[in-house]
PDB file of N, CA, C and O in Angstrom:
ATOM      1  N   MET A   1      -9.841  -2.520  -6.271  1.00  0.00           N
ATOM      2  CA  MET A   1     -10.071  -1.360  -5.539  1.00  0.00           C
ATOM      3  C   MET A   1      -8.439  -0.231  -6.333  1.00  0.00           C
ATOM      4  O   MET A   1      -8.386   0.380  -7.401  1.00  0.00           O
ATOM      5  N   CYS A   2      -7.533  -0.365  -5.395  1.00  0.00           N
ATOM      6  CA  CYS A   2      -6.537   0.670  -6.198  1.00  0.00           C
ATOM      7  C   CYS A   2      -5.419   0.184  -7.098  1.00  0.00           C
ATOM      8  O   CYS A   2      -4.552  -0.592  -6.697  1.00  0.00           O
ATOM      9  N   GLU A   3      -5.467   0.643  -8.267  1.00  0.00           N
ATOM     10  CA  GLU A   3      -4.783   0.239  -9.641  1.00  0.00           C
ATOM     11  C   GLU A   3      -3.403   0.511  -8.857  1.00  0.00           C
ATOM     12  O   GLU A   3      -3.312   1.037  -7.748  1.00  0.00           O
ATOM     13  N   LYS A   4      -1.910  -0.149 -10.000  1.00  0.00           N
ATOM     14  CA  LYS A   4      -0.677   0.063  -9.868  1.00  0.00           C
ATOM     15  C   LYS A   4      -0.564   2.093  -9.546  1.00  0.00           C
ATOM     16  O   LYS A   4      -0.850   3.156 -10.098  1.00  0.00           O
ATOM     17  N   GLY A   5       0.012   1.586  -8.361  1.00  0.00           N
ATOM     18  CA  GLY A   5       0.782   3.538  -8.599  1.00  0.00           C
ATOM     19  C   GLY A   5       0.186   4.209  -8.887  1.00  0.00           C
ATOM     20  O   GLY A   5       0.633   5.223  -9.421  1.00  0.00           O
ATOM     21  N   LYS A   6      -1.206   4.021  -8.692  1.00  0.00           N
ATOM     22  CA  LYS A   6      -2.025   5.496  -8.495  1.00  0.00           C
ATOM     23  C   LYS A   6      -2.807   5.678  -7.136  1.00  0.00           C
ATOM     24  O   LYS A   6      -3.603   6.616  -7.190  1.00  0.00           O
ATOM     25  N   ARG A   7      -2.780   5.138  -6.162  1.00  0.00           N
ATOM     26  CA  ARG A   7      -2.945   5.343  -4.404  1.00  0.00           C
ATOM     27  C   ARG A   7      -1.643   4.381  -3.589  1.00  0.00           C
ATOM     28  O   ARG A   7      -1.385   4.606  -2.406  1.00  0.00           O
ATOM     29  N   CYS A   8      -0.957   3.406  -4.311  1.00  0.00           N
ATOM     30  CA  CYS A   8       0.407   3.944  -3.377  1.00  0.00           C
ATOM     31  C   CYS A   8       1.060   4.480  -3.459  1.00  0.00           C
ATOM     32  O   CYS A   8       1.581   5.022  -4.433  1.00  0.00           O
ATOM     33  N   GLN A   9       1.385   4.509  -1.596  1.00  0.00           N
ATOM     34  CA  GLN A   9       2.628   5.685  -1.165  1.00  0.00           C
ATOM     35  C   GLN A   9       3.967   4.911  -2.359  1.00  0.00           C
ATOM     36  O   GLN A   9       4.235   5.728  -3.240  1.00  0.00           O
ATOM     37  N   LYS A  10       4.461   4.093  -2.448  1.00  0.00           N
ATOM     38  CA  LYS A  10       5.834   3.159  -2.501  1.00  0.00           C
ATOM     39  C   LYS A  10       5.349   2.237  -4.514  1.00  0.00           C
ATOM     40  O   LYS A  10       5.487   1.217  -5.189  1.00  0.00           O
ATOM     41  N   PRO A  11       4.999   3.070  -4.508  1.00  0.00           N
ATOM     42  CA  PRO A  11       4.968   2.504  -6.154  1.00  0.00           C
ATOM     43  C   PRO A  11       5.763   1.516  -6.550  1.00  0.00           C
ATOM     44  O   PRO A  11       5.330   0.418  -6.898  1.00  0.00           O
ATOM     45  N   GLU A  12       6.823   1.790  -6.529  1.00  0.00           N
ATOM     46  CA  GLU A  12       7.734   1.152  -7.056  1.00  0.00           C
ATOM     47  C   GLU A  12       9.031  -0.298  -6.258  1.00  0.00           C
ATOM     48  O   GLU A  12      10.057  -0.869  -6.626  1.00  0.00           O
ATOM     49  N   GLN A  13       7.816  -0.304  -4.635  1.00  0.00           N
ATOM     50  CA  GLN A  13       7.790  -1.841  -4.353  1.00  0.00           C
ATOM     51  C   GLN A  13       6.472  -2.264  -4.277  1.00  0.00           C
ATOM     52  O   GLN A  13       6.138  -2.984  -3.336  1.00  0.00           O
ATOM     53  N   LEU A  14       5.452  -1.834  -5.355  1.00  0.00           N
ATOM     54  CA  LEU A  14       3.894  -2.668  -4.943  1.00  0.00           C
ATOM     55  C   LEU A  14       4.708  -4.143  -6.653  1.00  0.00           C
ATOM     56  O   LEU A  14       5.332  -4.059  -7.711  1.00  0.00           O
ATOM     57  N   LYS A  15       4.193  -5.000  -5.947  1.00  0.00           N
ATOM     58  CA  LYS A  15       4.206  -5.983  -7.187  1.00  0.00           C
ATOM     59  C   LYS A  15       2.613  -6.692  -7.530  1.00  0.00           C
ATOM     60  O   LYS A  15       2.460  -7.828  -7.977  1.00  0.00           O
ATOM     61  N   GLY A  16       1.748  -5.935  -7.274  1.00  0.00           N
ATOM     62  CA  GLY A  16      -0.146  -6.569  -7.307  1.00  0.00           C
ATOM     63  C   GLY A  16      -0.587  -5.480  -7.431  1.00  0.00           C
ATOM     64  O   GLY A  16      -0.487  -4.552  -8.233  1.00  0.00           O
ATOM     65  N   LYS A  17      -1.243  -5.756  -6.274  1.00  0.00           N
ATOM     66  CA  LYS A  17      -2.577  -4.534  -5.875  1.00  0.00           C
ATOM     67  C   LYS A  17      -2.309  -4.208  -4.267  1.00  0.00           C
ATOM     68  O   LYS A  17      -2.072  -5.181  -3.551  1.00  0.00           O
ATOM     69  N   PRO A  18      -2.332  -3.035  -3.734  1.00  0.00           N
ATOM     70  CA  PRO A  18      -2.175  -3.004  -2.707  1.00  0.00           C
ATOM     71  C   PRO A  18      -2.374  -3.571  -1.321  1.00  0.00           C
ATOM     72  O   PRO A  18      -1.671  -3.698  -0.319  1.00  0.00           O
ATOM     73  N   ARG A  19      -3.938  -3.937  -1.757  1.00  0.00           N
ATOM     74  CA  ARG A  19      -4.408  -4.792  -0.583  1.00  0.00           C
ATOM     75  C   ARG A  19      -4.037  -6.624  -0.582  1.00  0.00           C
ATOM     76  O   ARG A  19      -4.285  -7.537   0.205  1.00  0.00           O
ATOM     77  N   ASP A  20      -3.336  -6.527  -1.897  1.00  0.00           N
ATOM     78  CA  ASP A  20      -2.667  -7.958  -1.525  1.00  0.00           C
ATOM     79  C   ASP A  20      -1.090  -7.943  -1.111  1.00  0.00           C
ATOM     80  O   ASP A  20      -0.376  -8.804  -1.625  1.00  0.00           O
ATOM     81  N   CYS A  21      -0.514  -7.006  -0.207  1.00  0.00           N
ATOM     82  CA  CYS A  21       0.412  -6.741   0.510  1.00  0.00           C
ATOM     83  C   CYS A  21       0.691  -7.877   1.549  1.00  0.00           C
ATOM     84  O   CYS A  21       0.297  -7.320   2.573  1.00  0.00           O
ATOM     85  N   SER A  22       1.011  -8.801   1.837  1.00  0.00           N
ATOM     86  CA  SER A  22       1.270  -9.251   3.261  1.00  0.00           C
ATOM     87  C   SER A  22       1.224  -8.250   4.897  1.00  0.00           C
ATOM     88  O   SER A  22       0.811  -7.163   5.301  1.00  0.00           O
ATOM     89  N   PRO A  23       1.389  -8.528   5.015  1.00  0.00           N
ATOM     90  CA  PRO A  23       2.182  -7.963   6.550  1.00  0.00           C
ATOM     91  C   PRO A  23       3.223  -7.359   6.989  1.00  0.00           C
ATOM     92  O   PRO A  23       3.440  -6.423   7.758  1.00  0.00           O
ATOM     93  N   GLU A  24       4.315  -8.628   5.853  1.00  0.00           N
ATOM     94  CA  GLU A  24       5.522  -8.125   5.989  1.00  0.00           C
ATOM     95  C   GLU A  24       6.208  -7.005   5.500  1.00  0.00           C
ATOM     96  O   GLU A  24       7.228  -6.428   5.878  1.00  0.00           O
ATOM     97  N   GLN A  25       4.959  -6.716   4.023  1.00  0.00           N
ATOM     98  CA  GLN A  25       5.418  -5.793   2.716  1.00  0.00           C
ATOM     99  C   GLN A  25       5.319  -4.366   3.776  1.00  0.00           C
ATOM    100  O   GLN A  25       5.997  -3.402   4.133  1.00  0.00           O
ATOM    101  N   VAL A  26       3.786  -5.082   4.008  1.00  0.00           N
ATOM    102  CA  VAL A  26       3.078  -3.193   4.559  1.00  0.00           C
ATOM    103  C   VAL A  26       4.081  -2.646   5.401  1.00  0.00           C
ATOM    104  O   VAL A  26       4.430  -1.472   5.275  1.00  0.00           O
ATOM    105  N   LYS A  27       4.702  -3.606   6.472  1.00  0.00           N
ATOM    106  CA  LYS A  27       5.968  -3.375   6.980  1.00  0.00           C
ATOM    107  C   LYS A  27       7.010  -2.662   6.894  1.00  0.00           C
ATOM    108  O   LYS A  27       7.061  -1.526   7.365  1.00  0.00           O
ATOM    109  N   GLU A  28       8.136  -3.321   6.185  1.00  0.00           N
ATOM    110  CA  GLU A  28       8.659  -2.715   5.441  1.00  0.00           C
ATOM    111  C   GLU A  28       8.213  -1.387   4.775  1.00  0.00           C
ATOM    112  O   GLU A  28       8.136  -0.424   5.538  1.00  0.00           O
ATOM    113  N   CYS A  29       7.988  -1.242   3.815  1.00  0.00           N
ATOM    114  CA  CYS A  29       7.224   0.307   3.914  1.00  0.00           C
ATOM    115  C   CYS A  29       7.184   1.154   4.181  1.00  0.00           C
ATOM    116  O   CYS A  29       7.539   2.199   3.635  1.00  0.00           O
ATOM    117  N   HIS A  30       6.445   0.808   5.712  1.00  0.00           N
ATOM    118  CA  HIS A  30       5.076   1.731   6.402  1.00  0.00           C
ATOM    119  C   HIS A  30       5.661   2.101   8.150  1.00  0.00           C
ATOM    120  O   HIS A  30       5.568   3.207   8.682  1.00  0.00           O
ATOM    121  N   GLY A  31       6.383   0.580   8.930  1.00  0.00           N
ATOM    122  CA  GLY A  31       6.550   0.814   9.267  1.00  0.00           C
ATOM    123  C   GLY A  31       5.819   0.029  10.463  1.00  0.00           C
ATOM    124  O   GLY A  31       5.836  -1.168  10.175  1.00  0.00           O
ATOM    125  N   ASP A  32       5.257   0.220  11.551  1.00  0.00           N
ATOM    126  CA  ASP A  32       4.235  -0.152  12.255  1.00  0.00           C
ATOM    127  C   ASP A  32       3.149  -0.315  12.571  1.00  0.00           C
ATOM    128  O   ASP A  32       2.778  -0.666  13.691  1.00  0.00           O
ATOM    129  N   VAL A  33       2.370  -0.049  11.488  1.00  0.00           N
ATOM    130  CA  VAL A  33       1.234   0.642  11.264  1.00  0.00           C
ATOM    131  C   VAL A  33      -0.525  -0.232  12.046  1.00  0.00           C
ATOM    132  O   VAL A  33      -0.055  -1.088  12.795  1.00  0.00           O
ATOM    133  N   LYS A  34      -1.714  -0.313  12.127  1.00  0.00           N
ATOM    134  CA  LYS A  34      -2.730  -0.700  12.420  1.00  0.00           C
ATOM    135  C   LYS A  34      -3.527  -1.214  10.907  1.00  0.00           C
ATOM    136  O   LYS A  34      -3.934  -2.371  10.799  1.00  0.00           O
ATOM    137  N   LYS A  35      -3.657  -0.351   9.956  1.00  0.00           N
ATOM    138  CA  LYS A  35      -3.523  -0.270   8.482  1.00  0.00           C
ATOM    139  C   LYS A  35      -3.117  -0.139   7.776  1.00  0.00           C
ATOM    140  O   LYS A  35      -2.308   0.789   7.805  1.00  0.00           O
ATOM    141  N   HIS A  36      -3.235  -0.735   6.775  1.00  0.00           N
ATOM    142  CA  HIS A  36      -2.344  -0.408   5.188  1.00  0.00           C
ATOM    143  C   HIS A  36      -2.527   0.961   4.857  1.00  0.00           C
ATOM    144  O   HIS A  36      -3.368   1.244   4.004  1.00  0.00           O
ATOM    145  N   PRO A  37      -2.144   1.473   5.175  1.00  0.00           N
ATOM    146  CA  PRO A  37      -2.387   3.087   4.332  1.00  0.00           C
ATOM    147  C   PRO A  37      -2.553   3.233   3.494  1.00  0.00           C
ATOM    148  O   PRO A  37      -3.249   4.232   3.311  1.00  0.00           O
ATOM    149  N   CYS A  38      -2.072   2.358   2.057  1.00  0.00           N
ATOM    150  CA  CYS A  38      -2.409   2.680   0.465  1.00  0.00           C
ATOM    151  C   CYS A  38      -3.656   2.195   0.359  1.00  0.00           C
ATOM    152  O   CYS A  38      -4.436   2.610  -0.499  1.00  0.00           O
ATOM    153  N   THR A  39      -4.030   1.057   1.425  1.00  0.00           N
ATOM    154  CA  THR A  39      -5.563   0.915   0.779  1.00  0.00           C
ATOM    155  C   THR A  39      -6.776   2.026   1.717  1.00  0.00           C
ATOM    156  O   THR A  39      -7.645   1.253   2.121  1.00  0.00           O
ATOM    157  N   SER A  40      -6.976   2.852   1.981  1.00  0.00           N
ATOM    158  CA  SER A  40      -7.425   3.593   2.620  1.00  0.00           C
ATOM    159  C   SER A  40      -8.434   4.803   0.981  1.00  0.00           C
ATOM    160  O   SER A  40      -8.223   5.559   0.033  1.00  0.00           O
ATOM    161  N   ARG A  41      -9.161   4.325   1.527  1.00  0.00           N
ATOM    162  CA  ARG A  41     -10.167   5.406  -0.454  1.00  0.00           C
ATOM    163  C   ARG A  41      -9.840   6.685  -0.056  1.00  0.00           C
ATOM    164  O   ARG A  41     -10.240   7.533  -0.853  1.00  0.00           O
ATOM    165  N   LYS A  42      -9.032   7.277   1.261  1.00  0.00           N
ATOM    166  CA  LYS A  42      -8.573   8.684   1.305  1.00  0.00           C
ATOM    167  C   LYS A  42      -7.468   9.161   0.945  1.00  0.00           C
ATOM    168  O   LYS A  42      -7.021  10.308   0.969  1.00  0.00           O
ATOM    169  N   THR A  43      -6.842   7.685   0.432  1.00  0.00           N
ATOM    170  CA  THR A  43      -5.440   7.980   0.845  1.00  0.00           C
ATOM    171  C   THR A  43      -5.317   8.436  -1.054  1.00  0.00           C
ATOM    172  O   THR A  43      -5.898   7.665  -1.817  1.00  0.00           O
ATOM    173  N   ALA A  44      -4.702   9.440  -1.561  1.00  0.00           N
ATOM    174  CA  ALA A  44      -4.293   9.329  -2.892  1.00  0.00           C
ATOM    175  C   ALA A  44      -2.712   9.992  -2.875  1.00  0.00           C
ATOM    176  O   ALA A  44      -1.983  10.179  -1.901  1.00  0.00           O
ATOM    177  N   LYS A  45      -2.492  10.243  -4.152  1.00  0.00           N
ATOM    178  CA  LYS A  45      -1.208  10.436  -4.718  1.00  0.00           C
ATOM    179  C   LYS A  45      -1.553  11.549  -5.537  1.00  0.00           C
ATOM    180  O   LYS A  45      -0.700  12.080  -6.249  1.00  0.00           O
TER     181      LYS A  45
END
């Protein structure tokens, strides 16, 4: 899906692929969101 740094909004905090982020990592990076914005196909940097 996403390559490291290509679609991630916080590539400096990415340890693998955005879809592998734990709920805690998502909350730390993006706050309280329903879906991880970095795994959306529309999200591009």
